C-alpha atoms as an extended CHARMM CRD file, in Angstrom:
* protein
*
       231  EXT
         1         1  MET       CA             96.0500000000       23.0680000000      -41.3360000000  PROA      1               0.0000000000
         2         2  HSD       CA             93.3180000000       19.5480000000      -40.7990000000  PROA      2               0.0000000000
         3         3  ILE       CA             91.4410000000       20.8470000000      -43.8080000000  PROA      3               0.0000000000
         4         4  GLU       CA             88.0800000000       18.8810000000      -43.5630000000  PROA      4               0.0000000000
         5         5  ASP       CA             86.1610000000       16.4950000000      -45.9570000000  PROA      5               0.0000000000
         6         6  GLY       CA             84.0760000000       18.2930000000      -48.6340000000  PROA      6               0.0000000000
         7         7  ILE       CA             86.4630000000       21.4060000000      -48.8290000000  PROA      7               0.0000000000
         8         8  LEU       CA             88.5760000000       20.3590000000      -51.7620000000  PROA      8               0.0000000000
         9         9  PRO       CA             87.3270000000       19.0170000000      -54.8570000000  PROA      9               0.0000000000
        10        10  PRO       CA             87.9160000000       15.1780000000      -55.7990000000  PROA      10              0.0000000000
        11        11  ARG       CA             90.8680000000       16.0400000000      -58.6510000000  PROA      11              0.0000000000
        12        12  ALA       CA             92.8420000000       18.3310000000      -55.8070000000  PROA      12              0.0000000000
        13        13  TRP       CA             92.6840000000       15.7750000000      -52.9820000000  PROA      13              0.0000000000
        14        14  GLY       CA             93.4230000000       13.0060000000      -55.8620000000  PROA      14              0.0000000000
        15        15  PHE       CA             96.6540000000       15.0840000000      -56.4430000000  PROA      15              0.0000000000
        16        16  TRP       CA             97.5550000000       15.6300000000      -53.0700000000  PROA      16              0.0000000000
        17        17  TYR       CA             97.1510000000       11.8780000000      -52.1570000000  PROA      17              0.0000000000
        18        18  GLY       CA             99.3970000000       11.2380000000      -55.2140000000  PROA      18              0.0000000000
        19        19  VAL       CA            102.2770000000       13.6640000000      -54.0250000000  PROA      19              0.0000000000
        20        20  THR       CA            102.2890000000       12.4780000000      -50.5260000000  PROA      20              0.0000000000
        21        21  ILE       CA            102.6710000000        8.5760000000      -51.9080000000  PROA      21              0.0000000000
        22        22  LEU       CA            105.5800000000        9.9350000000      -53.4850000000  PROA      22              0.0000000000
        23        23  PHE       CA            107.1610000000       10.7460000000      -49.9150000000  PROA      23              0.0000000000
        24        24  ILE       CA            105.5920000000        7.9450000000      -47.8930000000  PROA      24              0.0000000000
        25        25  ILE       CA            106.8070000000        5.0790000000      -50.4420000000  PROA      25              0.0000000000
        26        26  PRO       CA            110.7320000000        6.3460000000      -49.3970000000  PROA      26              0.0000000000
        27        27  GLY       CA            109.7330000000        6.4740000000      -45.8180000000  PROA      27              0.0000000000
        28        28  ILE       CA            108.5210000000        3.1360000000      -45.6670000000  PROA      28              0.0000000000
        29        29  ARG       CA            111.4430000000        1.7590000000      -46.8290000000  PROA      29              0.0000000000
        30        30  GLU       CA            113.3670000000        3.7390000000      -44.5020000000  PROA      30              0.0000000000
        31        31  ILE       CA            111.9400000000        2.5130000000      -41.3650000000  PROA      31              0.0000000000
        32        32  LYS       CA            112.6060000000       -0.7530000000      -42.7860000000  PROA      32              0.0000000000
        33        33  ARG       CA            115.9530000000       -0.2120000000      -42.8790000000  PROA      33              0.0000000000
        34        34  ARG       CA            116.4020000000        1.4200000000      -39.7630000000  PROA      34              0.0000000000
        35        35  VAL       CA            114.7430000000       -1.1790000000      -37.9760000000  PROA      35              0.0000000000
        36        36  ARG       CA            116.8570000000       -3.6390000000      -39.5330000000  PROA      36              0.0000000000
        37        37  GLU       CA            120.0150000000       -1.7750000000      -37.9430000000  PROA      37              0.0000000000
        38        38  ASN       CA            118.5780000000       -0.7400000000      -34.4590000000  PROA      38              0.0000000000
        39        39  LEU       CA            115.6580000000       -3.0310000000      -33.1350000000  PROA      39              0.0000000000
        40        40  ALA       CA            115.1620000000        0.1490000000      -30.7900000000  PROA      40              0.0000000000
        41        41  TYR       CA            114.3860000000        2.2430000000      -33.4030000000  PROA      41              0.0000000000
        42        42  LYS       CA            110.5500000000        1.0240000000      -33.7250000000  PROA      42              0.0000000000
        43        43  PRO       CA            109.6070000000        2.3170000000      -30.5600000000  PROA      43              0.0000000000
        44        44  PHE       CA            111.0690000000        5.3150000000      -30.7880000000  PROA      44              0.0000000000
        45        45  LEU       CA            109.1620000000        5.7920000000      -33.8730000000  PROA      45              0.0000000000
        46        46  SER       CA            105.6620000000        4.7180000000      -32.2440000000  PROA      46              0.0000000000
        47        47  MET       CA            106.3790000000        7.3480000000      -29.2380000000  PROA      47              0.0000000000
        48        48  THR       CA            107.5560000000       10.1380000000      -31.5470000000  PROA      48              0.0000000000
        49        49  GLY       CA            104.2630000000        9.3250000000      -33.6370000000  PROA      49              0.0000000000
        50        50  VAL       CA            102.1130000000        9.6500000000      -30.3780000000  PROA      50              0.0000000000
        51        51  ALA       CA            104.1160000000       13.0200000000      -29.3540000000  PROA      51              0.0000000000
        52        52  VAL       CA            102.7900000000       14.3280000000      -33.1130000000  PROA      52              0.0000000000
        53        53  PHE       CA             99.2450000000       12.9770000000      -32.4470000000  PROA      53              0.0000000000
        54        54  VAL       CA             99.3020000000       14.7410000000      -29.2360000000  PROA      54              0.0000000000
        55        55  ILE       CA            100.5600000000       18.0970000000      -30.1830000000  PROA      55              0.0000000000
        56        56  SER       CA             98.4870000000       18.4620000000      -33.5480000000  PROA      56              0.0000000000
        57        57  ALA       CA             95.4460000000       17.3240000000      -31.6660000000  PROA      57              0.0000000000
        58        58  MET       CA             95.6130000000       20.9810000000      -29.6220000000  PROA      58              0.0000000000
        59        59  HSD       CA             93.6620000000       22.6870000000      -32.1530000000  PROA      59              0.0000000000
        60        60  LEU       CA             92.2280000000       26.5600000000      -32.2710000000  PROA      60              0.0000000000
        61        61  PRO       CA             89.5080000000       27.5390000000      -34.4140000000  PROA      61              0.0000000000
        62        62  VAL       CA             90.1930000000       30.2850000000      -37.4200000000  PROA      62              0.0000000000
        63        63  PRO       CA             88.4950000000       31.9890000000      -40.1050000000  PROA      63              0.0000000000
        64        64  VAL       CA             89.5070000000       29.6450000000      -42.6700000000  PROA      64              0.0000000000
        65        65  THR       CA             86.6660000000       27.7340000000      -43.6810000000  PROA      65              0.0000000000
        66        66  GLY       CA             86.7840000000       23.9400000000      -43.0840000000  PROA      66              0.0000000000
        67        67  SER       CA             90.3750000000       24.0310000000      -41.5670000000  PROA      67              0.0000000000
        68        68  CYS       CA             91.7410000000       25.1040000000      -37.7710000000  PROA      68              0.0000000000
        69        69  SER       CA             95.4530000000       26.0320000000      -36.1440000000  PROA      69              0.0000000000
        70        70  HSD       CA             97.5680000000       24.2630000000      -34.1000000000  PROA      70              0.0000000000
        71        71  PRO       CA            100.8900000000       23.2430000000      -33.3650000000  PROA      71              0.0000000000
        72        72  CYS       CA            102.5760000000       20.3390000000      -35.7370000000  PROA      72              0.0000000000
        73        73  GLY       CA            105.3860000000       18.3680000000      -33.7500000000  PROA      73              0.0000000000
        74        74  THR       CA            106.7540000000       17.3880000000      -37.0230000000  PROA      74              0.0000000000
        75        75  PRO       CA            109.9730000000       19.1960000000      -37.5940000000  PROA      75              0.0000000000
        76        76  LEU       CA            110.8930000000       17.8840000000      -34.2740000000  PROA      76              0.0000000000
        77        77  ALA       CA            109.6330000000       14.2800000000      -35.4550000000  PROA      77              0.0000000000
        78        78  ALA       CA            111.7570000000       14.5750000000      -38.5000000000  PROA      78              0.0000000000
        79        79  ILE       CA            114.9200000000       15.8070000000      -37.0830000000  PROA      79              0.0000000000
        80        80  ILE       CA            115.0200000000       12.9220000000      -34.7150000000  PROA      80              0.0000000000
        81        81  VAL       CA            113.0740000000       10.1620000000      -36.5560000000  PROA      81              0.0000000000
        82        82  GLY       CA            114.0440000000       11.2300000000      -39.9740000000  PROA      82              0.0000000000
        83        83  PRO       CA            112.4400000000       13.5590000000      -42.3990000000  PROA      83              0.0000000000
        84        84  PHE       CA            110.5730000000       10.5540000000      -44.6930000000  PROA      84              0.0000000000
        85        85  ALA       CA            109.6090000000        8.3590000000      -41.6630000000  PROA      85              0.0000000000
        86        86  THR       CA            107.9790000000       11.4680000000      -40.6350000000  PROA      86              0.0000000000
        87        87  ALA       CA            105.5590000000       11.7370000000      -43.7510000000  PROA      87              0.0000000000
        88        88  VAL       CA            104.6880000000        8.0930000000      -42.9090000000  PROA      88              0.0000000000
        89        89  ILE       CA            103.6340000000        8.6320000000      -39.2230000000  PROA      89              0.0000000000
        90        90  SER       CA            102.0490000000       11.9980000000      -39.8960000000  PROA      90              0.0000000000
        91        91  SER       CA             99.7610000000        9.9770000000      -42.3380000000  PROA      91              0.0000000000
        92        92  ILE       CA             98.8780000000        7.7180000000      -39.8990000000  PROA      92              0.0000000000
        93        93  VAL       CA             98.3200000000       10.3390000000      -37.1870000000  PROA      93              0.0000000000
        94        94  LEU       CA             96.1290000000       11.8990000000      -39.5150000000  PROA      94              0.0000000000
        95        95  PHE       CA             94.1880000000        8.8620000000      -40.2940000000  PROA      95              0.0000000000
        96        96  PHE       CA             93.3550000000        8.5620000000      -36.5130000000  PROA      96              0.0000000000
        97        97  GLN       CA             92.2970000000       12.4440000000      -35.8410000000  PROA      97              0.0000000000
        98        98  ALA       CA             90.1000000000       11.6670000000      -38.4340000000  PROA      98              0.0000000000
        99        99  ILE       CA             88.4130000000        8.6440000000      -37.4990000000  PROA      99              0.0000000000
       100       100  PHE       CA             88.4400000000        9.5200000000      -33.4810000000  PROA      100             0.0000000000
       101       101  LEU       CA             88.4190000000       13.5610000000      -33.1710000000  PROA      101             0.0000000000
       102       102  GLY       CA             86.9750000000       14.4170000000      -36.1460000000  PROA      102             0.0000000000
       103       103  HSD       CA             89.7550000000       16.6360000000      -37.2270000000  PROA      103             0.0000000000
       104       104  GLY       CA             90.7210000000       17.0130000000      -41.0630000000  PROA      104             0.0000000000
       105       105  GLY       CA             89.2440000000       14.2870000000      -43.2060000000  PROA      105             0.0000000000
       106       106  ILE       CA             89.3870000000       10.5080000000      -44.7960000000  PROA      106             0.0000000000
       107       107  THR       CA             89.6380000000       12.5790000000      -48.4630000000  PROA      107             0.0000000000
       108       108  THR       CA             91.9430000000       15.4030000000      -47.2960000000  PROA      108             0.0000000000
       109       109  ILE       CA             94.7530000000       12.9420000000      -45.6390000000  PROA      109             0.0000000000
       110       110  GLY       CA             96.7230000000       13.3020000000      -48.6090000000  PROA      110             0.0000000000
       111       111  ALA       CA             96.8560000000       17.3010000000      -48.5870000000  PROA      111             0.0000000000
       112       112  ASN       CA             97.2920000000       17.5400000000      -44.9140000000  PROA      112             0.0000000000
       113       113  ASP       CA            100.0380000000       14.9390000000      -44.7100000000  PROA      113             0.0000000000
       114       114  PHE       CA            101.7600000000       17.0280000000      -47.4320000000  PROA      114             0.0000000000
       115       115  SER       CA            101.4000000000       20.2380000000      -45.6930000000  PROA      115             0.0000000000
       116       116  MET       CA            102.3190000000       18.8440000000      -42.3230000000  PROA      116             0.0000000000
       117       117  GLY       CA            104.4130000000       16.0440000000      -42.4620000000  PROA      117             0.0000000000
       118       118  ILE       CA            106.3330000000       16.7630000000      -45.5840000000  PROA      118             0.0000000000
       119       119  VAL       CA            106.6250000000       20.0120000000      -46.1550000000  PROA      119             0.0000000000
       120       120  GLY       CA            106.8320000000       20.9930000000      -42.0190000000  PROA      120             0.0000000000
       121       121  GLY       CA            109.1780000000       17.9460000000      -41.5860000000  PROA      121             0.0000000000
       122       122  ILE       CA            111.3570000000       18.6250000000      -44.2520000000  PROA      122             0.0000000000
       123       123  SER       CA            111.7440000000       22.3750000000      -44.1030000000  PROA      123             0.0000000000
       124       124  GLY       CA            112.3300000000       21.7290000000      -40.2860000000  PROA      124             0.0000000000
       125       125  TYR       CA            115.1090000000       19.4590000000      -40.7250000000  PROA      125             0.0000000000
       126       126  LEU       CA            116.8070000000       21.5410000000      -43.4020000000  PROA      126             0.0000000000
       127       127  CYS       CA            117.2110000000       24.7110000000      -41.2330000000  PROA      127             0.0000000000
       128       128  TRP       CA            118.5490000000       22.2170000000      -38.5040000000  PROA      128             0.0000000000
       129       129  LYS       CA            120.8070000000       20.1980000000      -40.6220000000  PROA      129             0.0000000000
       130       130  LEU       CA            122.0240000000       23.6690000000      -42.0450000000  PROA      130             0.0000000000
       131       131  LEU       CA            122.4340000000       25.9390000000      -38.5770000000  PROA      131             0.0000000000
       132       132  ARG       CA            123.8980000000       22.9100000000      -36.7620000000  PROA      132             0.0000000000
       133       133  ARG       CA            126.4650000000       22.8950000000      -40.1360000000  PROA      133             0.0000000000
       134       134  PHE       CA            127.7060000000       26.1210000000      -39.0810000000  PROA      134             0.0000000000
       135       135  ASP       CA            128.2140000000       25.2310000000      -35.5800000000  PROA      135             0.0000000000
       136       136  SER       CA            124.8240000000       27.2160000000      -34.6170000000  PROA      136             0.0000000000
       137       137  PRO       CA            123.8870000000       26.4750000000      -30.6790000000  PROA      137             0.0000000000
       138       138  LEU       CA            121.7110000000       23.1960000000      -30.3810000000  PROA      138             0.0000000000
       139       139  TRP       CA            118.5970000000       25.1520000000      -28.8890000000  PROA      139             0.0000000000
       140       140  LEU       CA            118.8420000000       27.7930000000      -31.2530000000  PROA      140             0.0000000000
       141       141  ALA       CA            118.6610000000       25.1340000000      -34.1990000000  PROA      141             0.0000000000
       142       142  GLY       CA            115.7260000000       23.2720000000      -32.8920000000  PROA      142             0.0000000000
       143       143  GLY       CA            114.1100000000       26.1910000000      -31.9690000000  PROA      143             0.0000000000
       144       144  ILE       CA            114.0660000000       27.7530000000      -35.6420000000  PROA      144             0.0000000000
       145       145  ALA       CA            113.3690000000       24.7370000000      -37.0800000000  PROA      145             0.0000000000
       146       146  GLY       CA            110.4340000000       24.3140000000      -34.8770000000  PROA      146             0.0000000000
       147       147  PHE       CA            109.5680000000       27.6210000000      -36.3790000000  PROA      147             0.0000000000
       148       148  VAL       CA            110.3760000000       27.7210000000      -39.9220000000  PROA      148             0.0000000000
       149       149  GLY       CA            108.3070000000       23.9110000000      -40.2000000000  PROA      149             0.0000000000
       150       150  ASP       CA            105.2460000000       25.4010000000      -38.2830000000  PROA      150             0.0000000000
       151       151  VAL       CA            105.3860000000       28.1640000000      -40.5070000000  PROA      151             0.0000000000
       152       152  MET       CA            106.0090000000       26.5750000000      -43.8940000000  PROA      152             0.0000000000
       153       153  THR       CA            103.0310000000       24.1880000000      -42.7500000000  PROA      153             0.0000000000
       154       154  TYR       CA            100.4860000000       26.7060000000      -42.7800000000  PROA      154             0.0000000000
       155       155  LEU       CA            101.5490000000       28.3580000000      -45.6160000000  PROA      155             0.0000000000
       156       156  THR       CA            101.5830000000       25.0690000000      -47.4970000000  PROA      156             0.0000000000
       157       157  SER       CA             97.7950000000       24.7860000000      -46.0940000000  PROA      157             0.0000000000
       158       158  ALA       CA             96.7820000000       28.1030000000      -47.0130000000  PROA      158             0.0000000000
       159       159  PHE       CA             98.3010000000       27.8550000000      -50.7780000000  PROA      159             0.0000000000
       160       160  GLU       CA             96.4330000000       24.1240000000      -51.0150000000  PROA      160             0.0000000000
       161       161  LEU       CA             93.4360000000       25.9880000000      -50.3310000000  PROA      161             0.0000000000
       162       162  ALA       CA             94.0250000000       28.6130000000      -52.5060000000  PROA      162             0.0000000000
       163       163  LEU       CA             94.7510000000       26.4790000000      -55.0930000000  PROA      163             0.0000000000
       164       164  SER       CA             91.5400000000       25.2570000000      -55.2130000000  PROA      164             0.0000000000
       165       165  LEU       CA             89.3670000000       27.5860000000      -53.9840000000  PROA      165             0.0000000000
       166       166  HSD       CA             90.7860000000       31.0230000000      -55.6100000000  PROA      166             0.0000000000
       167       167  GLY       CA             88.0660000000       31.1430000000      -58.3200000000  PROA      167             0.0000000000
       168       168  HSD       CA             88.2650000000       34.6840000000      -59.9630000000  PROA      168             0.0000000000
       169       169  ILE       CA             90.7170000000       36.0290000000      -57.4980000000  PROA      169             0.0000000000
       170       170  PRO       CA             94.3360000000       35.7470000000      -58.3920000000  PROA      170             0.0000000000
       171       171  LEU       CA             95.9700000000       33.0300000000      -56.6150000000  PROA      171             0.0000000000
       172       172  VAL       CA             98.7290000000       34.7270000000      -54.8580000000  PROA      172             0.0000000000
       173       173  ARG       CA             96.1450000000       37.1620000000      -53.4180000000  PROA      173             0.0000000000
       174       174  GLN       CA             93.5480000000       34.5310000000      -52.2690000000  PROA      174             0.0000000000
       175       175  TRP       CA             97.0300000000       32.8450000000      -50.4550000000  PROA      175             0.0000000000
       176       176  MET       CA             97.6690000000       35.3590000000      -48.6210000000  PROA      176             0.0000000000
       177       177  ILE       CA             94.1360000000       35.7490000000      -47.6550000000  PROA      177             0.0000000000
       178       178  PHE       CA             94.0810000000       32.0300000000      -46.5310000000  PROA      178             0.0000000000
       179       179  PHE       CA             97.1440000000       32.7550000000      -44.7870000000  PROA      179             0.0000000000
       180       180  ALA       CA             96.1590000000       35.8320000000      -42.7640000000  PROA      180             0.0000000000
       181       181  GLY       CA             93.0880000000       34.1510000000      -41.3300000000  PROA      181             0.0000000000
       182       182  TYR       CA             95.8280000000       31.5070000000      -39.8200000000  PROA      182             0.0000000000
       183       183  GLY       CA             97.7890000000       34.5120000000      -38.7030000000  PROA      183             0.0000000000
       184       184  PRO       CA             96.4920000000       35.5870000000      -35.2710000000  PROA      184             0.0000000000
       185       185  THR       CA             96.5150000000       32.1980000000      -33.7960000000  PROA      185             0.0000000000
       186       186  GLN       CA             99.4990000000       30.2810000000      -35.8390000000  PROA      186             0.0000000000
       187       187  LEU       CA            102.2860000000       32.8800000000      -34.9630000000  PROA      187             0.0000000000
       188       188  PRO       CA            101.7520000000       32.5020000000      -31.4110000000  PROA      188             0.0000000000
       189       189  LEU       CA            102.0990000000       28.7550000000      -31.7250000000  PROA      189             0.0000000000
       190       190  ALA       CA            104.3990000000       28.7980000000      -33.9910000000  PROA      190             0.0000000000
       191       191  ILE       CA            106.6010000000       30.5760000000      -31.4050000000  PROA      191             0.0000000000
       192       192  ALA       CA            105.6880000000       28.4900000000      -28.6060000000  PROA      192             0.0000000000
       193       193  GLU       CA            106.7900000000       25.1290000000      -31.0990000000  PROA      193             0.0000000000
       194       194  ALA       CA            110.1180000000       26.8150000000      -31.6260000000  PROA      194             0.0000000000
       195       195  VAL       CA            110.6970000000       26.8490000000      -27.5930000000  PROA      195             0.0000000000
       196       196  PHE       CA            109.0770000000       23.3160000000      -27.4470000000  PROA      196             0.0000000000
       197       197  THR       CA            111.6920000000       21.9890000000      -30.0330000000  PROA      197             0.0000000000
       198       198  ALA       CA            114.4760000000       23.5520000000      -28.5030000000  PROA      198             0.0000000000
       199       199  ALA       CA            113.5860000000       22.2690000000      -24.7240000000  PROA      199             0.0000000000
       200       200  VAL       CA            113.0710000000       18.7140000000      -26.0810000000  PROA      200             0.0000000000
       201       201  LEU       CA            116.1020000000       18.6120000000      -28.2420000000  PROA      201             0.0000000000
       202       202  GLN       CA            118.1850000000       20.1830000000      -25.4900000000  PROA      202             0.0000000000
       203       203  VAL       CA            117.1270000000       17.8060000000      -23.1400000000  PROA      203             0.0000000000
       204       204  MET       CA            117.6810000000       14.6760000000      -25.3910000000  PROA      204             0.0000000000
       205       205  TYR       CA            121.2350000000       15.9900000000      -25.6550000000  PROA      205             0.0000000000
       206       206  ASN       CA            121.9870000000       16.5030000000      -22.0090000000  PROA      206             0.0000000000
       207       207  ARG       CA            120.6080000000       12.8100000000      -21.5000000000  PROA      207             0.0000000000
       208       208  ARG       CA            120.1420000000       10.6680000000      -24.2160000000  PROA      208             0.0000000000
       209       209  PRO       CA            122.5380000000       12.3040000000      -26.9710000000  PROA      209             0.0000000000
       210       210  ASP       CA            122.6400000000        8.5810000000      -28.7720000000  PROA      210             0.0000000000
       211       211  LEU       CA            118.8210000000        9.3130000000      -29.9720000000  PROA      211             0.0000000000
       212       212  LEU       CA            119.6110000000       12.5000000000      -32.0830000000  PROA      212             0.0000000000
       213       213  PRO       CA            121.5500000000       11.2870000000      -35.3260000000  PROA      213             0.0000000000
       214       214  GLY       CA            124.5090000000       13.1720000000      -35.8120000000  PROA      214             0.0000000000
       215       215  ILE       CA            125.0210000000       14.2630000000      -32.4650000000  PROA      215             0.0000000000
       216       216  THR       CA            126.5430000000       11.1870000000      -30.9340000000  PROA      216             0.0000000000
       217       217  GLY       CA            130.2390000000       11.3670000000      -32.9810000000  PROA      217             0.0000000000
       218       218  LYS       CA            130.4910000000       15.3200000000      -32.2340000000  PROA      218             0.0000000000
       219       219  ARG       CA            130.1080000000       14.7890000000      -28.4550000000  PROA      219             0.0000000000
       220       220  SER       CA            131.7370000000       11.4930000000      -28.1750000000  PROA      220             0.0000000000
       221       221  GLY       CA            134.8230000000       13.1040000000      -29.6670000000  PROA      221             0.0000000000
       222       222  LYS       CA            134.8020000000       15.9580000000      -26.6440000000  PROA      222             0.0000000000
       223       223  ILE       CA            134.6260000000       13.8080000000      -24.5340000000  PROA      223             0.0000000000
       224       224  GLU       CA            138.0410000000       11.2290000000      -25.5110000000  PROA      224             0.0000000000
       225       225  LYS       CA            139.8780000000       14.6170000000      -26.1370000000  PROA      225             0.0000000000
       226       226  ILE       CA            139.1710000000       15.7680000000      -22.8580000000  PROA      226             0.0000000000
       227       227  GLN       CA            139.9520000000       11.8640000000      -21.3580000000  PROA      227             0.0000000000
       228       228  MET       CA            143.2790000000       12.0310000000      -23.1730000000  PROA      228             0.0000000000
       229       229  LYS       CA            144.2590000000       15.6860000000      -21.6260000000  PROA      229             0.0000000000
       230       230  GLY       CA            143.4350000000       14.2590000000      -18.2990000000  PROA      230             0.0000000000
       231       231  ALA       CA            145.5720000000       11.3160000000      -19.0450000000  PROA      231             0.0000000000
């Protein structure tokens, strides 16, 4: 997913920077609002950012020019800290990975954040919300969110590359060629991310349901009903 410097032309990486900023601005506002409401949100957000940094730093080489394959961590982040906040922490993660690890590049932070932090995070978050609305088991909703967010990240990265590099080859065909380059390594990683996301959310629900937005009320309601019956 980490597209390197020099792969995208200036017009392309400038465009992706512009699109990403449209999500980062409301993300910063969301973070400020939630910090005012709950002082514990800031350290929790920082811990989530560290988790995304570590997870997405475990990269594997792929036969796609100037890129690599790795888990994302952003579907899980979007579920627990919010999708717009995830766009912000993902951009910070990508900056430090480019500076200290040589993953990605400064010019491609916009494109990389759009695929991993925005599309990966939001698609996973929407899957989570939809499945939970229909009372899907928490582990299943989390697992599907992790898998979908991971795959959508790489579909988007492949599209970004194809859009800039397809030349005389039809865009859709080049898009699928790039995605096929990611597929052999990324599909097993997407399955692993599904298992990891499901496991983390289930543990959080069992031990700290207050950290999961929209979960506390349901669980508290069940506890109250049990107590009332016992009385």
